[in-house]
PQR file with spaces between the fields and no chain letter, atoms N, CA, C, O and H, PARSE charges and radii, in Angstrom:
ATOM       1  N    MET     1      -6.129  -17.036   -2.463 -0.4000 1.5000
ATOM       2  CA   MET     1      -5.019  -16.191   -2.175 -0.0000 2.0000
ATOM       3  C    MET     1      -4.269  -16.733   -0.973  0.5500 1.7000
ATOM       4  O    MET     1      -4.439  -16.237    0.141 -0.5500 1.4000
ATOM       5  N    PHE     2      -3.457  -17.727   -1.183 -0.4000 1.5000
ATOM       6  CA   PHE     2      -2.633  -18.295   -0.072 -0.0000 2.0000
ATOM       7  C    PHE     2      -3.422  -18.818    1.049  0.5500 1.7000
ATOM       8  O    PHE     2      -2.843  -18.974    2.125 -0.5500 1.4000
ATOM       9  H    PHE     2      -3.319  -18.129   -2.087  0.4000 1.0000
ATOM      10  N    GLY     3      -4.710  -19.121    0.938 -0.4000 1.5000
ATOM      11  CA   GLY     3      -5.502  -19.651    1.990 -0.0000 2.0000
ATOM      12  C    GLY     3      -5.792  -18.598    3.116  0.5500 1.7000
ATOM      13  O    GLY     3      -6.145  -18.956    4.239 -0.5500 1.4000
ATOM      14  H    GLY     3      -5.180  -18.995    0.064  0.4000 1.0000
ATOM      15  N    ILE     4      -5.631  -17.309    2.772 -0.4000 1.5000
ATOM      16  CA   ILE     4      -5.850  -16.255    3.746 -0.0000 2.0000
ATOM      17  C    ILE     4      -7.216  -15.682    3.515  0.5500 1.7000
ATOM      18  O    ILE     4      -7.504  -15.191    2.423 -0.5500 1.4000
ATOM      19  H    ILE     4      -5.344  -17.019    1.859  0.4000 1.0000
ATOM      20  N    GLY     5      -8.100  -15.732    4.551 -0.4000 1.5000
ATOM      21  CA   GLY     5      -9.386  -15.218    4.392 -0.0000 2.0000
ATOM      22  C    GLY     5      -9.545  -13.828    5.068  0.5500 1.7000
ATOM      23  O    GLY     5      -8.563  -13.203    5.468 -0.5500 1.4000
ATOM      24  H    GLY     5      -7.867  -16.131    5.438  0.4000 1.0000
ATOM      25  N    ILE     6     -10.747  -13.394    5.175 -0.4000 1.5000
ATOM      26  CA   ILE     6     -11.123  -12.010    5.774 -0.0000 2.0000
ATOM      27  C    ILE     6     -10.717  -12.047    7.220  0.5500 1.7000
ATOM      28  O    ILE     6     -10.111  -11.066    7.650 -0.5500 1.4000
ATOM      29  H    ILE     6     -11.545  -13.903    4.850  0.4000 1.0000
ATOM      30  N    PRO     7     -10.970  -13.041    8.015 -0.5600 1.5000
ATOM      31  CA   PRO     7     -10.675  -12.946    9.469  0.2800 2.0000
ATOM      32  C    PRO     7      -9.154  -12.839    9.686  0.5500 1.7000
ATOM      33  O    PRO     7      -8.678  -12.095   10.544 -0.5500 1.4000
ATOM      34  N    GLU     8      -8.392  -13.633    8.854 -0.4000 1.5000
ATOM      35  CA   GLU     8      -6.961  -13.560    8.955 -0.0000 2.0000
ATOM      36  C    GLU     8      -6.374  -12.200    8.583  0.5500 1.7000
ATOM      37  O    GLU     8      -5.427  -11.729    9.212 -0.5500 1.4000
ATOM      38  H    GLU     8      -8.778  -14.238    8.157  0.4000 1.0000
ATOM      39  N    LEU     9      -6.965  -11.556    7.522 -0.4000 1.5000
ATOM      40  CA   LEU     9      -6.473  -10.178    7.141 -0.0000 2.0000
ATOM      41  C    LEU     9      -6.824   -9.200    8.169  0.5500 1.7000
ATOM      42  O    LEU     9      -6.026   -8.296    8.416 -0.5500 1.4000
ATOM      43  H    LEU     9      -7.735  -11.938    7.011  0.4000 1.0000
ATOM      44  N    VAL    10      -7.950   -9.289    8.801 -0.4000 1.5000
ATOM      45  CA   VAL    10      -8.322   -8.381    9.829 -0.0000 2.0000
ATOM      46  C    VAL    10      -7.344   -8.574   11.040  0.5500 1.7000
ATOM      47  O    VAL    10      -6.922   -7.582   11.633 -0.5500 1.4000
ATOM      48  H    VAL    10      -8.597  -10.024    8.600  0.4000 1.0000
ATOM      49  N    LEU    11      -7.009   -9.741   11.384 -0.4000 1.5000
ATOM      50  CA   LEU    11      -6.028  -10.033   12.507 -0.0000 2.0000
ATOM      51  C    LEU    11      -4.673   -9.418   12.133  0.5500 1.7000
ATOM      52  O    LEU    11      -4.036   -8.790   12.978 -0.5500 1.4000
ATOM      53  H    LEU    11      -7.353  -10.547   10.902  0.4000 1.0000
ATOM      54  N    ILE    12      -4.238   -9.581   10.929 -0.4000 1.5000
ATOM      55  CA   ILE    12      -2.896   -9.054   10.507 -0.0000 2.0000
ATOM      56  C    ILE    12      -2.998   -7.506   10.601  0.5500 1.7000
ATOM      57  O    ILE    12      -2.068   -6.878   11.107 -0.5500 1.4000
ATOM      58  H    ILE    12      -4.756  -10.092   10.243  0.4000 1.0000
ATOM      59  N    LEU    13      -4.021   -6.921   10.164 -0.4000 1.5000
ATOM      60  CA   LEU    13      -4.179   -5.482   10.167 -0.0000 2.0000
ATOM      61  C    LEU    13      -4.186   -5.002   11.583  0.5500 1.7000
ATOM      62  O    LEU    13      -3.547   -3.984   11.848 -0.5500 1.4000
ATOM      63  H    LEU    13      -4.777   -7.431    9.754  0.4000 1.0000
ATOM      64  N    ILE    14      -4.840   -5.628   12.510 -0.4000 1.5000
ATOM      65  CA   ILE    14      -4.884   -5.199   13.928 -0.0000 2.0000
ATOM      66  C    ILE    14      -3.450   -5.317   14.479  0.5500 1.7000
ATOM      67  O    ILE    14      -2.941   -4.400   15.124 -0.5500 1.4000
ATOM      68  H    ILE    14      -5.360   -6.455   12.295  0.4000 1.0000
ATOM      69  N    LEU    15      -2.834   -6.432   14.216 -0.4000 1.5000
ATOM      70  CA   LEU    15      -1.394   -6.597   14.749 -0.0000 2.0000
ATOM      71  C    LEU    15      -0.430   -5.479   14.193  0.5500 1.7000
ATOM      72  O    LEU    15       0.398   -4.937   14.925 -0.5500 1.4000
ATOM      73  H    LEU    15      -3.247   -7.177   13.692  0.4000 1.0000
ATOM      74  N    ALA    16      -0.578   -5.169   12.882 -0.4000 1.5000
ATOM      75  CA   ALA    16       0.195   -4.097   12.289 -0.0000 2.0000
ATOM      76  C    ALA    16      -0.096   -2.816   12.993  0.5500 1.7000
ATOM      77  O    ALA    16       0.841   -2.082   13.308 -0.5500 1.4000
ATOM      78  H    ALA    16      -1.251   -5.610   12.288  0.4000 1.0000
ATOM      79  N    LEU    17      -1.322   -2.499   13.261 -0.4000 1.5000
ATOM      80  CA   LEU    17      -1.634   -1.220   13.931 -0.0000 2.0000
ATOM      81  C    LEU    17      -1.055   -1.209   15.325  0.5500 1.7000
ATOM      82  O    LEU    17      -0.626   -0.153   15.789 -0.5500 1.4000
ATOM      83  H    LEU    17      -2.083   -3.095   13.006  0.4000 1.0000
ATOM      84  N    ILE    18      -1.022   -2.325   16.012 -0.4000 1.5000
ATOM      85  CA   ILE    18      -0.470   -2.371   17.314 -0.0000 2.0000
ATOM      86  C    ILE    18       1.067   -2.177   17.322  0.5500 1.7000
ATOM      87  O    ILE    18       1.649   -1.460   18.137 -0.5500 1.4000
ATOM      88  H    ILE    18      -1.371   -3.183   15.635  0.4000 1.0000
ATOM      89  N    ILE    19       1.667   -2.884   16.338 -0.4000 1.5000
ATOM      90  CA   ILE    19       3.137   -2.842   16.267 -0.0000 2.0000
ATOM      91  C    ILE    19       3.679   -1.543   15.807  0.5500 1.7000
ATOM      92  O    ILE    19       4.574   -0.967   16.426 -0.5500 1.4000
ATOM      93  H    ILE    19       1.195   -3.466   15.677  0.4000 1.0000
ATOM      94  N    PHE    20       3.103   -1.045   14.646 -0.4000 1.5000
ATOM      95  CA   PHE    20       3.716    0.149   13.978 -0.0000 2.0000
ATOM      96  C    PHE    20       2.920    1.452   14.386  0.5500 1.7000
ATOM      97  O    PHE    20       3.460    2.548   14.235 -0.5500 1.4000
ATOM      98  H    PHE    20       2.376   -1.513   14.144  0.4000 1.0000
ATOM      99  N    GLY    21       1.760    1.356   14.855 -0.4000 1.5000
ATOM     100  CA   GLY    21       0.974    2.526   15.204 -0.0000 2.0000
ATOM     101  C    GLY    21       0.308    3.133   13.893  0.5500 1.7000
ATOM     102  O    GLY    21       0.771    2.904   12.775 -0.5500 1.4000
ATOM     103  H    GLY    21       1.322    0.465   14.978  0.4000 1.0000
ATOM     104  N    PRO    22      -0.752    3.879   14.102 -0.5600 1.5000
ATOM     105  CA   PRO    22      -1.379    4.442   12.945  0.2800 2.0000
ATOM     106  C    PRO    22      -0.661    5.442   12.172  0.5500 1.7000
ATOM     107  O    PRO    22      -1.020    5.686   11.020 -0.5500 1.4000
ATOM     108  N    GLY    23       0.378    6.075   12.735 -0.4000 1.5000
ATOM     109  CA   GLY    23       1.141    7.045   12.000 -0.0000 2.0000
ATOM     110  C    GLY    23       2.130    6.409   10.968  0.5500 1.7000
ATOM     111  O    GLY    23       2.352    6.932    9.877 -0.5500 1.4000
ATOM     112  H    GLY    23       0.671    5.877   13.671  0.4000 1.0000
ATOM     113  N    LYS    24       2.682    5.296   11.369 -0.4000 1.5000
ATOM     114  CA   LYS    24       3.678    4.620   10.554 -0.0000 2.0000
ATOM     115  C    LYS    24       3.079    3.637    9.538  0.5500 1.7000
ATOM     116  O    LYS    24       3.762    3.210    8.607 -0.5500 1.4000
ATOM     117  H    LYS    24       2.502    4.870   12.256  0.4000 1.0000
ATOM     118  N    LEU    25       1.806    3.282    9.723 -0.4000 1.5000
ATOM     119  CA   LEU    25       1.203    2.264    8.889 -0.0000 2.0000
ATOM     120  C    LEU    25       1.237    2.626    7.377  0.5500 1.7000
ATOM     121  O    LEU    25       1.542    1.774    6.543 -0.5500 1.4000
ATOM     122  H    LEU    25       1.252    3.629   10.480  0.4000 1.0000
ATOM     123  N    PRO    26       0.936    3.841    7.052 -0.5600 1.5000
ATOM     124  CA   PRO    26       0.953    4.137    5.587  0.2800 2.0000
ATOM     125  C    PRO    26       2.379    3.996    5.032  0.5500 1.7000
ATOM     126  O    PRO    26       2.555    3.543    3.901 -0.5500 1.4000
ATOM     127  N    GLU    27       3.375    4.371    5.801 -0.4000 1.5000
ATOM     128  CA   GLU    27       4.813    4.247    5.228 -0.0000 2.0000
ATOM     129  C    GLU    27       5.079    2.819    5.151  0.5500 1.7000
ATOM     130  O    GLU    27       5.676    2.457    4.138 -0.5500 1.4000
ATOM     131  H    GLU    27       3.232    4.739    6.720  0.4000 1.0000
ATOM     132  N    VAL    28       4.747    1.885    6.049 -0.4000 1.5000
ATOM     133  CA   VAL    28       4.955    0.490    5.996 -0.0000 2.0000
ATOM     134  C    VAL    28       4.257   -0.082    4.776  0.5500 1.7000
ATOM     135  O    VAL    28       4.837   -0.906    4.069 -0.5500 1.4000
ATOM     136  H    VAL    28       4.262    2.180    6.873  0.4000 1.0000
ATOM     137  N    GLY    29       2.977    0.352    4.503 -0.4000 1.5000
ATOM     138  CA   GLY    29       2.231   -0.168    3.379 -0.0000 2.0000
ATOM     139  C    GLY    29       2.940    0.275    2.071  0.5500 1.7000
ATOM     140  O    GLY    29       3.028   -0.525    1.139 -0.5500 1.4000
ATOM     141  H    GLY    29       2.506    1.021    5.078  0.4000 1.0000
ATOM     142  N    ARG    30       3.417    1.451    1.983 -0.4000 1.5000
ATOM     143  CA   ARG    30       4.050    1.902    0.766 -0.0000 2.0000
ATOM     144  C    ARG    30       5.350    1.115    0.526  0.5500 1.7000
ATOM     145  O    ARG    30       5.638    0.711   -0.601 -0.5500 1.4000
ATOM     146  H    ARG    30       3.346    2.101    2.740  0.4000 1.0000
ATOM     147  N    ALA    31       6.132    0.902    1.604 -0.4000 1.5000
ATOM     148  CA   ALA    31       7.297    0.153    1.487 -0.0000 2.0000
ATOM     149  C    ALA    31       7.069   -1.389    0.975  0.5500 1.7000
ATOM     150  O    ALA    31       7.807   -1.983    0.190 -0.5500 1.4000
ATOM     151  H    ALA    31       5.898    1.231    2.519  0.4000 1.0000
ATOM     152  N    VAL    32       5.973   -1.866    1.546 -0.4000 1.5000
ATOM     153  CA   VAL    32       5.582   -3.292    1.077 -0.0000 2.0000
ATOM     154  C    VAL    32       5.231   -3.289   -0.353  0.5500 1.7000
ATOM     155  O    VAL    32       5.656   -4.136   -1.138 -0.5500 1.4000
ATOM     156  H    VAL    32       5.373   -1.384    2.184  0.4000 1.0000
ATOM     157  N    GLY    33       4.408   -2.272   -0.693 -0.4000 1.5000
ATOM     158  CA   GLY    33       3.939   -2.103   -2.104 -0.0000 2.0000
ATOM     159  C    GLY    33       5.157   -2.022   -3.080  0.5500 1.7000
ATOM     160  O    GLY    33       5.174   -2.691   -4.113 -0.5500 1.4000
ATOM     161  H    GLY    33       4.062   -1.583   -0.056  0.4000 1.0000
ATOM     162  N    ARG    34       6.146   -1.208   -2.734 -0.4000 1.5000
ATOM     163  CA   ARG    34       7.264   -0.960   -3.596 -0.0000 2.0000
ATOM     164  C    ARG    34       8.037   -2.274   -3.752  0.5500 1.7000
ATOM     165  O    ARG    34       8.460   -2.628   -4.853 -0.5500 1.4000
ATOM     166  H    ARG    34       6.132   -0.664   -1.895  0.4000 1.0000
ATOM     167  N    GLY    35       8.222   -3.013   -2.602 -0.4000 1.5000
ATOM     168  CA   GLY    35       8.912   -4.281   -2.631 -0.0000 2.0000
ATOM     169  C    GLY    35       8.206   -5.319   -3.467  0.5500 1.7000
ATOM     170  O    GLY    35       8.879   -6.073   -4.169 -0.5500 1.4000
ATOM     171  H    GLY    35       7.878   -2.725   -1.708  0.4000 1.0000
ATOM     172  N    ILE    36       6.963   -5.399   -3.437 -0.4000 1.5000
ATOM     173  CA   ILE    36       6.241   -6.352   -4.266 -0.0000 2.0000
ATOM     174  C    ILE    36       6.338   -5.926   -5.686  0.5500 1.7000
ATOM     175  O    ILE    36       6.519   -6.781   -6.553 -0.5500 1.4000
ATOM     176  H    ILE    36       6.416   -4.787   -2.866  0.4000 1.0000
ATOM     177  N    SER    37       6.232   -4.675   -5.989 -0.4000 1.5000
ATOM     178  CA   SER    37       6.431   -4.161   -7.374 -0.0000 2.0000
ATOM     179  C    SER    37       7.795   -4.435   -7.950  0.5500 1.7000
ATOM     180  O    SER    37       7.922   -4.789   -9.122 -0.5500 1.4000
ATOM     181  H    SER    37       6.085   -3.980   -5.285  0.4000 1.0000
ATOM     182  N    GLU    38       8.807   -4.274   -7.142 -0.4000 1.5000
ATOM     183  CA   GLU    38      10.157   -4.478   -7.605 -0.0000 2.0000
ATOM     184  C    GLU    38      10.304   -6.057   -7.892  0.5500 1.7000
ATOM     185  O    GLU    38      10.883   -6.492   -8.887 -0.5500 1.4000
ATOM     186  H    GLU    38       8.703   -3.986   -6.190  0.4000 1.0000
ATOM     187  N    PHE    39       9.738   -6.821   -6.950 -0.4000 1.5000
ATOM     188  CA   PHE    39       9.844   -8.270   -7.148 -0.0000 2.0000
ATOM     189  C    PHE    39       9.160   -8.737   -8.450  0.5500 1.7000
ATOM     190  O    PHE    39       9.645   -9.607   -9.173 -0.5500 1.4000
ATOM     191  H    PHE    39       9.268   -6.467   -6.142  0.4000 1.0000
ATOM     192  N    LYS    40       8.022   -8.111   -8.692 -0.4000 1.5000
ATOM     193  CA   LYS    40       7.275   -8.484   -9.990 -0.0000 2.0000
ATOM     194  C    LYS    40       8.130   -8.073  -11.223  0.5500 1.7000
ATOM     195  O    LYS    40       8.272   -8.809  -12.199 -0.5500 1.4000
ATOM     196  H    LYS    40       7.628   -7.404   -8.104  0.4000 1.0000
ATOM     197  N    ASN    41       8.671   -6.875  -11.105 -0.4000 1.5000
ATOM     198  CA   ASN    41       9.560   -6.427  -12.256 -0.0000 2.0000
ATOM     199  C    ASN    41      10.705   -7.356  -12.462  0.5500 1.7000
ATOM     200  O    ASN    41      10.968   -7.806  -13.577 -0.5500 1.4000
ATOM     201  H    ASN    41       8.555   -6.277  -10.312  0.4000 1.0000
ATOM     202  N    ALA    42      11.378   -7.642  -11.407 -0.4000 1.5000
ATOM     203  CA   ALA    42      12.547   -8.592  -11.500 -0.0000 2.0000
ATOM     204  C    ALA    42      12.184   -9.967  -12.081  0.5500 1.7000
ATOM     205  O    ALA    42      12.928  -10.563  -12.860 -0.5500 1.4000
ATOM     206  H    ALA    42      11.164   -7.277  -10.501  0.4000 1.0000
ATOM     207  N    SER    43      10.984  -10.443  -11.653 -0.4000 1.5000
ATOM     208  CA   SER    43      10.500  -11.761  -12.112 -0.0000 2.0000
ATOM     209  C    SER    43      10.270  -11.668  -13.685  0.5500 1.7000
ATOM     210  O    SER    43      10.656  -12.547  -14.457 -0.5500 1.4000
ATOM     211  H    SER    43      10.379   -9.958  -11.021  0.4000 1.0000
ATOM     212  N    ARG    44       9.609  -10.525  -14.077 -0.4000 1.5000
ATOM     213  CA   ARG    44       9.385  -10.389  -15.489 -0.0000 2.0000
ATOM     214  C    ARG    44      10.673  -10.331  -16.360  0.5500 1.7000
ATOM     215  O    ARG    44      10.752  -10.849  -17.474 -0.5500 1.4000
ATOM     216  H    ARG    44       9.296   -9.812  -13.450  0.4000 1.0000
ATOM     217  N    GLU    45      11.652   -9.664  -15.754 -0.4000 1.5000
ATOM     218  CA   GLU    45      12.902   -9.532  -16.415 -0.0000 2.0000
ATOM     219  C    GLU    45      13.609  -10.834  -16.622  0.5500 1.7000
ATOM     220  O    GLU    45      14.175  -11.134  -17.674 -0.5500 1.4000
ATOM     221  H    GLU    45      11.588   -9.244  -14.849  0.4000 1.0000
ATOM     222  N    ILE    46      13.544  -11.599  -15.543 -0.4000 1.5000
ATOM     223  CA   ILE    46      14.193  -13.009  -15.571 -0.0000 2.0000
ATOM     224  C    ILE    46      13.433  -13.862  -16.517  0.5500 1.7000
ATOM     225  O    ILE    46      14.043  -14.605  -17.286 -0.5500 1.4000
ATOM     226  H    ILE    46      13.084  -11.355  -14.688  0.4000 1.0000
ATOM     227  N    GLU    47      12.119  -13.800  -16.509 -0.4000 1.5000
ATOM     228  CA   GLU    47      11.225  -14.625  -17.447 -0.0000 2.0000
ATOM     229  C    GLU    47      11.583  -14.174  -18.913  0.5500 1.7000
ATOM     230  O    GLU    47      11.687  -15.031  -19.791 -0.5500 1.4000
ATOM     231  H    GLU    47      11.623  -13.196  -15.885  0.4000 1.0000
ATOM     232  N    GLN    48      11.763  -12.902  -19.174 -0.4000 1.5000
ATOM     233  CA   GLN    48      12.107  -12.506  -20.537 -0.0000 2.0000
ATOM     234  C    GLN    48      13.473  -13.001  -20.941  0.5500 1.7000
ATOM     235  O    GLN    48      13.670  -13.376  -22.097 -0.5500 1.4000
ATOM     236  H    GLN    48      11.678  -12.206  -18.461  0.4000 1.0000
ATOM     237  N    GLU    49      14.475  -13.015  -19.977 -0.4000 1.5000
ATOM     238  CA   GLU    49      15.733  -13.498  -20.318 -0.0000 2.0000
ATOM     239  C    GLU    49      15.755  -14.973  -20.626  0.5500 1.7000
ATOM     240  O    GLU    49      16.522  -15.408  -21.484 -0.5500 1.4000
ATOM     241  H    GLU    49      14.315  -12.711  -19.038  0.4000 1.0000
ATOM     242  N    ILE    50      14.938  -15.752  -19.954 -0.4000 1.5000
ATOM     243  CA   ILE    50      14.846  -17.123  -20.145 -0.0000 2.0000
ATOM     244  C    ILE    50      14.245  -17.389  -21.514  0.5500 1.7000
ATOM     245  O    ILE    50      14.729  -18.250  -22.248 -0.5500 1.4000
ATOM     246  H    ILE    50      14.315  -15.398  -19.257  0.4000 1.0000
ATOM     247  N    LYS    51      13.223  -16.678  -21.854 -0.4000 1.5000
ATOM     248  CA   LYS    51      12.550  -16.901  -23.163 -0.0000 2.0000
ATOM     249  C    LYS    51      13.476  -16.529  -24.385  0.5500 1.7000
ATOM     250  O    LYS    51      13.221  -16.980  -25.502 -0.5500 1.4000
ATOM     251  H    LYS    51      12.829  -15.978  -21.257  0.4000 1.0000
ATOM     252  N    LYS    52      14.502  -15.742  -24.168 -0.4000 1.5000
ATOM     253  CA   LYS    52      15.458  -15.417  -25.300 -0.0000 2.0000
ATOM     254  C    LYS    52      16.270  -16.574  -25.443  0.5500 1.7000
ATOM     255  O    LYS    52      17.154  -16.606  -26.300 -0.5500 1.4000
ATOM     256  H    LYS    52      14.709  -15.376  -23.261  0.4000 1.0000
């Protein structure tokens, strides 16, 4: 997974907690999840258009 291991993920999580705080972190996570989901959907649509 992009060469990211457990120690890197822990470091990213700690930095996110420091920057956004524990109250905003769920909102940020949801926004990132929605963004990834939209990107996947757009990729699938483009792939289907190319196959036509």
